[in-house]
Each structure stands twice: as structure tokens, then as C-alpha cells.
N, C-alpha and C positions, 0 to 999 in steps of 0.2 A: 504494500500500500504506500502510495506516495505521501510523504510528509510535506505539507504545504500550508500556507496561510491564505489560500484563495477563499475570499469571503463567500463565494457561491456554496462551498461545502457546508457552511454554517446553516444554509437554508434548505438544501436538498440532501437527502440522506440515502438515496438508493437509485439504482438504475431505473426502477419502475417510476420514480418520481421525476425523472428527466435529467439526472446527472450521472454520467457514465465515464469512469476512468478506464478507458479502453487500453489495456496493457498489451502492446503489440510485440509479438515474438514470432514474426513470420520466418525467422531463421535463428538457429542457436549457435551459429558459427562464431568462433573467436580464436585468435591465434595465441592468446595468453593462457596461463595456468595458475590462476589465483587460488590460494589455499582454501578460501571459504566458498568457492563456487559449488553450486548444486548440480552442475552438469558434468557428465562423464567426458573423458578425452575424446571418445568416438563422436559424441554429440557436438562437441566444440569444433572438431575438425571436419566432420562429414555430414552435418545436418542438411536436410533438404531446405530449399528456399521456396516459400509459398508462391505459386503462380499468381501473376497479377490478375488473371481472369477470375481466379478463385477469390482473391481479395475483393474484387468488384461484386461478386455474388454475395459474399459475407456482409459487406457494407450495405448492399441492397436489402438483405433480409433484416438487418437491424433497423434500417429506415422504414421498412414495411411495418415493423412492430410499432415504432413510434407514431407513424402516420395513423395507424388503426387505433392506438391507445390515446394519443394526445392531439393528433392533427397538426397542421402547419401553424396554427395561431398561438399555441402555447410554447413558451421558451424551453429550449432543451440545450444542454451543454454536453459536448463529448470532448473529453480531454485525452488525446492520444499520447500515450506514454510509450516511447519506442525503447524497448528493453532488449534482452537477448540472453546469451551471446553479446556480440559487439555489432550493433545495428549498422555501423558504417561499412562493415565487410560485405554488405549486400550491394554496395556500389551506388554512386550518385545517380546514375540513370534509373536504377530500380526505385530509389527513394523518391526521386522527382515524379516518376510515373505513379507511384503509390499515393503520393500527396495529391496529384491531379485527380485520381480516381475518388479519393475521399472528399475532396472539396467540390467535386462535381455532383456528389450525392447529398452531402450535408450542407445545404445552402442556407443563407439568411432567409430567403423566401419561404423555406420550409420550417423556419423557426429555430434554426440551429446556430449556436456559437461553437466554433471549432478551435481547439488549442492543440499545439504540438510541443512536446519536449522530448529530446533525444538524450538518453543516458549513454555516454561514450567514455572510453578510457582516455581518449584524445591522443594517445601515444602515436598512432599511425595516421592520423588525419592530416590532409594537406590544406592549404589555404582555400582551395575550392570548397571544402566543407565549411569553412568559416563563412564563406559567402552564402552557402545553403542555410546555415543556422540563422544568419542575419535576415535573409529574404523570406524564409519559409517557416521559421520558428520564432518569429518576433524578436530576433536578436538574442536568443537565449540558448544555453546548452548546459546540461548537467553532466558531471563527471565523477567517477568513483575516486575517493581518497581514503586510503587505509594505512596511513603512516608508512613505516618502512617494512611492512609485512612482505612486500614484493621485492624488497632489495633497494639499496641506495642508488644504484644505477637507474632503476626504473623511476624512482622519485625525481632524480635530476632531469630525466627526459620529460616527465609529466609536468614539472614546474615550468620548463621552457614552453611547453604547449599551452599551459594555462596563461602565462604571461603574454604569449603571442596572441591568444584569443582575446584577452582583455585589451591589448594594444589595438586589436582590430575593431574594437568597439562592442564586443559581445558581453553579455551579462552571464557570468559563469557561476553556477551553483555546484555544491558538492554533496554527495551522499556517502556516508561512511558506515561500514560494519566495524564496530569498535572491537579492537583486538589488543593483545598484550603489548604489542609494539606501541600502540597509541596510549595505552595506560601508562607505560614507562615515561613517555613524554609529558603526560599530564594534560588535563583539560585546559588549563591556562595556556600552556605552551602551544596546544593545537589551535586554540582560539586566536592567539597572536600570529601564528603561522598563516592561517587562512586570511586573517585581516591584512597581513602584509602582501598577500597575493591578490588583494582586491576582489576576493570572492564575495558575491552579493548575498548568498544564502547557503546554509549548511544544514544537513539532517543527519541524525545518528541512530543506528539500530543495533540491537544485540547480535552477537555472533551465534548462529544457530547450527545445530548438528544435522548433517544430512549423509546420504549414502557415500558421497565422494570424500568427505573430510573426517568421517568417524575414525577413531584411533589416534595415531600420532599427531595428525594435523590439528584435530579439534583440541586435543590435550595441550598442544603447544601454543595455539593462538587464541583460544576462547577464554575470556576472563569470566569470573563469577558475576552474577547480577549485582551483588554487593559492590564489587569493584566498578561495574558499569555505572551504577548510581552515583558512587563517589566521584567518578570521572566526570559525569554530567553535571554534578553540583559544582565542581571546580570550574568547569567550562562555563557554566551559566553565571556563576558569580563574576567571572572575568568579563563576560559579555555585558552583564548588568552594569559593571563599572565603566566599561569602555563606551557604551552607548551614550553616556552622559557627556562625554568629552570628544567623541569621534563619530561624526555622522555617517562615515563610510563603514562602520562596523557591520559585519555580515549579520543578516537575520539568522536566527536559529529556528528552522522549521519545526524541530522537535518541541521547542517552547510554545510556539503558536499552536501546534497540534494539540498539546495538552490544555493550555489555558483557553484556547478558542472554543473548547467544547463544554465549558461551564454552562450548565443549564440545558444542555442538549439532551434529547431523548435517547433511550437505550439503543435504538436502531442506528445511531450515529457512529457506533463503534463495533459493528458486526460484519465488516467486509462486504456490505451490500452494495457498494458503489462501483466495485471493480470486478473484472474478469481478465484472465490471461488467455490470449489467443495463441495457440501453438501452431507450428508449420503445417500440421495435418488437418487443421480446422477444429481441433478440440478446444473447448473452453474449460478452464480449470482454475484452481487456486491452491496455494500451499495449505496443507493440512498436516496433522501430526499423529504419530502412533508410537507405541512403546515409550510413553512419556513425552519427550519433546523432540522426537526424531522426525525431520521434515520430509515430506514427499508431495507430489502434485496429485490432487484429487480431481478427476475429470467429471464434469457435469453433463456433457453431451457434445456432439459434433455438429457445428453449425452448417457444414457443407451437406450433411445428411438431413438435418431437421431445421425447422424455422426457429427464430430467436425466442419466441414465447415458449416453445417446447423446452429449450435449454434452461430458461429462467425458472420454469415451473417443474423441472425434472425432480424426481425423487431424491437424486443425489444432491442437488442444490438445496432443496427444501430441508433435507436432513442436515446439511452443512450450516444453513442459516439458523436452524433451530438449535444446533449445537453451539453456535456463536451466542445466541440470545441467552442460553442456559449456562454460558461460560464453561462449556465442556464438562459440566457437573462438578467443577471445582468449587467446593463449599466456601473456601476462603474468598474466592473471587466473587461469588454470588452475594456474599455479605459485605463486600468491600464498598465503601462509599465513593471510591474513585473509579469504579469499574467502567463508567461511561466515558471517561476521558484519559484512560491510561494508555501505555504503549503496547499493550497486548494486541498486536495487529491480528493475529490468527490464534484463537484460544487453544491452550495446551496445558499440560500438567507443569507445575512449577518444580524447580529443583528443591530437594530437601535441605533444610538449614541454610537457606539463601534468600536474598530478596527475590520477589516475584518477577516474572517476565514482564509485567506491567511497570516495573521500576517504581514501586510505591514510595520507597524512601526518597527518591528523587522528586517525585510528584509532590509529596508533602513539603519538602524544602522549597520547591518552586512556588507553591501557592502561598507560602509564608514570606517569601522574599522578593518575588517579581510580580509586577503588575504591567499589563499591556493595555494601552488605550486603543481606541478604535483606529486612530491614525497609524499606529504601529502595526496593527493586525492587517490593515488594508493597504499598506504601503506599496506603491508601484515599483519599489526596488526588489520586491520578492519575486522569486522564480517559481 
């Protein structure tokens, strides 16, 4: 789930209500080998790429659903979040044609507002991609930042790309899976580092266990949730101090994600706004088994069924019900912070540790940080 301070999210809480975070994964290809990746080596190197004809069919079916349910007169927002894999490995021609298809179907005349954000490592992109981000993504790009987990040489290359993107006039945001390497630097150090790179917004997520990193990698890189919360407190304290004296201080999407949900209904935090589209047409979301072991749970295939069938499938209904019931976790059901915590997809907590919702951090945040409406809706946010 994307951490964002988009004010639209405060008003619309589900796909059915007209807000769809459409997570695009038409290819899983990536030349990198990140320790926290949920994809296998074979998927990263040999993934199929969705045919553009199939993408047109899929977008048409989603449009059919909205025209039948809401018609052209009601406002609808579709936020396309280009994930992967590494989206840029599909090539500029593919991406331009894909955007053309999307924007020919979801038009203002049909009541749509369309947004695009691409999550890229930036390592291999050329200046042609900078032009693409400027012209077709409203001058924005998001990039993964994980400290030195991928090595110092990687970080040096990444820094150069970020600075080049900023010099080009792009608004660069970062998304981080917090790991031991970042913990060692500390939240204050990470905040200062991103500030010096002129990053406009940053988001932070816990390091999750999956099929690809279980064992040595997970043990080496994944901090406890207690350490995650301590890191976020340190980072947020530094951010709170900096924003009083430095107007260019990056927004922290994680802060807005938490504080922006005060007073929101339970459905605001049950993963009802998003679906991941896989190369074969499956719609799915991350789920968990055997405690907090991540896997992709499939709800249906949009190339075989219509969109309404996918949304109302038994698999998705069971999933949403599980989210509402907080996966049967009694501590979470009773928790007063359950509607605005970081538990993106509900799972069992670790024993003798802070919860995956980061309650220790949330309690500190609510006691020490206040966001006014101008900060929440700032046009600097990505």
C-alpha cells in the first residue's frame, strides 16, 4: 500500500467508492538482487511482459465497472502505481504506449482523475526517462532507498541518479524497507541524508519475511519492530525539529499516513483501495501465513472475468473480512489505534515485540507531532 498524504484518500476508502490505487506489475523483470525482494531470481530475470492488447482489455473492463456503478458524472480517481520488478526495464516505448492506452480510456469526460507514479531504482535510467517522468508523471518519481543494504557502490550510483533527477527538475520521493543497515545509521542520520539530497517525501515500512529472504537474509537484515519504532521516533523527532527551520525538509508519508487517519472509519485501513495486477492478469494482494510469512493471494483473473467478479470473489471477500477482523488478533481488535496504524496487511505479531502496526511509534507520534491541514495537503508531497 502506498504511503501518501493525498487528501483524496481521506474521503474515499475503497475501490467501490471510486478511489483505486491500481498497482501495476505488468512485468516482474529486474536486473538487481535486493535482499528483501519477494520475487525469485527466475521471476526477476525471465518474467513475461503483459501484452498491450491485454492491458487495453483490462482497463476497459475496469471502466465498464465504473460506468455501470457510478456513471460518467461522479468523480473517480485511479492512481496508477507502477511497481515490479523494475518498471523501466519494460522500455520507454512500452510505457508510453501503456500510458496512451490508459489515458484514452480514463478521461475527464468520463469523470476520471488519473495519476501516475513510477517506483524505480533509478540506477539504470537515462535522461530520456527523466523527460518521461516530467511529461507523463507530473514531474514526479519514487525510488527505493534502503541505506547500505545493497552495498556502498550501489548507494554512490543511486545518489548520483537522485541528484541528477533533482537537477533536472523532478520531485523525487523515497520508499524504504527499514533494515539493520538503516538502524545503524539512525533515524536522525537518515532524515538528514534525505534532506541533503532534496528528497521531497519519504515513506518507511517494516522488513517482512517472504519465500526469497527467509533464513540468513531475513536474520541479517530484518530488525525487530521495537527497533523499527525506535528508529521512526528518532527520525520523526528530527523531522519535527527541522520543519520549523527548513522549509525544504522532506515530508514523511508515514507520519501523514498515521495522523491523517484520525477519525477515519475502520474501512480506511483494510487494503480496500488497492489491487496488484500481475503479468498474467491476476489481481492479488500480499497476505500472510504461518505467522507473518508473506505470499501473494490471488482474487481472480481479470482477463478471464469482469472486474465486478474479481471484486466480489470469495477470495477477496474473505480477505477483506479478515482485514476488518484484524486477522483474529485479539490485541489488534482491542487496540484503539487499529484504524490508523501501519499494519498494511493484517498478520500475527511477533512474540515479545512491538506490533507490526508500530504502536509504540504511533503513541509517540500522537503525543509529539501535530499536522495542520496545510501540511497534510501540501503540493510538495508525492
